[in-house]
Each structure stands twice: as C-alpha cells, then as structure tokens.
C-alpha positions in Angstrom: 49.3 115.3 -39.3 46.7 115.2 -36.5 47.8 116.7 -33.2 46.6 113.6 -31.3 48.7 111.2 -33.5 51.7 113.4 -33.2 51.4 113.4 -29.4 51.1 109.6 -29.4 54.2 109.3 -31.6 56.1 111.6 -29.2 55.1 109.6 -26.2 55.9 106.3 -27.9 59.4 107.6 -28.8 59.9 108.9 -25.2 58.8 105.6 -23.7 61.1 103.6 -25.9 64.0 105.9 -24.9 63.1 105.4 -21.2 63.0 101.6 -21.7 66.5 101.8 -23.3 67.7 104.0 -20.4 66.3 101.5 -17.9 68.3 98.7 -19.6 71.5 100.7 -19.6 71.0 102.0 -16.1 70.3 98.5 -14.7 73.3 96.9 -16.2 76.7 97.0 -14.4 79.6 97.7 -16.6 81.5 95.0 -14.7 79.0 92.3 -15.9 81.2 91.8 -18.9 83.7 90.1 -16.5 81.3 87.1 -16.1 83.1 84.2 -17.6 81.5 81.2 -15.9 84.6 80.0 -14.3 85.9 82.4 -11.6 83.0 84.9 -11.8 79.9 82.9 -12.4 77.1 85.4 -12.1 76.1 89.0 -11.1 76.3 88.2 -7.4 80.0 87.3 -7.8 80.6 90.5 -9.6 79.1 92.4 -6.7 80.9 90.3 -4.2 84.4 90.3 -5.6 84.8 93.4 -7.7 84.5 97.0 -6.4 81.5 98.2 -8.2 80.2 101.7 -8.6 76.6 100.7 -7.9 74.1 103.4 -9.1 71.1 101.0 -9.5 69.1 102.5 -6.7 69.3 106.0 -8.2 68.5 104.7 -11.7 65.5 102.7 -10.5 63.9 105.8 -8.9 64.9 108.0 -11.8 63.4 105.7 -14.4 60.1 105.4 -12.6 59.9 109.2 -12.4 60.8 109.5 -16.0 58.2 107.1 -17.2 55.4 108.7 -15.1 54.3 111.2 -17.9 53.7 108.2 -20.3 51.7 106.4 -17.6 49.7 109.5 -16.9 49.0 110.1 -20.6 48.0 106.5 -21.0 45.6 106.8 -18.0 44.1 110.0 -19.4 43.4 108.1 -22.6 41.8 105.3 -20.5 44.5 102.8 -21.6 43.0 102.7 -25.2 46.4 103.1 -26.9 47.8 99.6 -27.5 51.3 100.8 -28.6 51.8 102.8 -25.4 50.3 100.0 -23.2 52.7 97.4 -24.8 55.7 99.7 -24.2 54.6 100.3 -20.6 54.3 96.5 -20.1 57.8 96.1 -21.6 59.1 98.9 -19.3 57.6 97.2 -16.3 59.1 93.8 -17.1 62.5 95.4 -18.0 62.4 97.4 -14.8 61.6 94.5 -12.6 64.3 92.3 -14.2 67.0 95.0 -14.2 66.5 96.2 -10.6 64.9 93.4 -8.7 64.9 89.9 -10.1 68.4 89.8 -11.5 69.8 90.5 -8.0 67.4 88.3 -6.1 70.0 85.8 -5.2 72.3 88.5 -3.8 70.2 89.3 -0.7 73.3 89.1 1.5 73.9 92.9 1.0 
C-alpha cells in the first residue's frame, strides 16, 4: 500500500474518532431526562438538574485534537475530499454541540 494512501486512511479514521468524541463530549448525560412535559429542553435540564458540565473543556480539547487533521489537510492544499467532508462534518457537529444547542440558555 502506498504510504500516502495509508496516511490518508489514518487521518480519516482519526478525524472520525474525533467527530464521535465531539458528539459524546457535547451531550449531557442528563439529556435523557427530557420528556416534553416537566423538562422540555436542554435549558430546563441545565436549570433544574445539578449537572456536571464539562462542555467547555471538551470544546477546547476537541479543537486541539482535530488540529493535526486540519494541518494535514492544509498541507495537502485541501485536495482530499474525504478529509474535507469530515472536517466540515466536525465543524457542524462542534458548532451544534457546543454553541447552537445552548443558544436559548444565555441566562447562565
């Protein structure tokens, strides 16, 4: 197998792992309590339930962890469509899990 192809496969697998890590890290375990009646949304979970909130740490850690993939993609001049798609998916996932999902909870 060509060394370049092997490196791309490693970076794709690593980027997919970081995307999964971002989804898991941006989800509160107490979100399963949302039932639509008493607890209607994520803001109610944060407001009424004592939550071990580690999202800030996970947001920074996931950005640091994805940086090697971003650097590799920039070195290849963004010509690797699989890695570019995964980076776009990571960006959308990161924005949703750490910013947009909690947009209505600005009272913190």
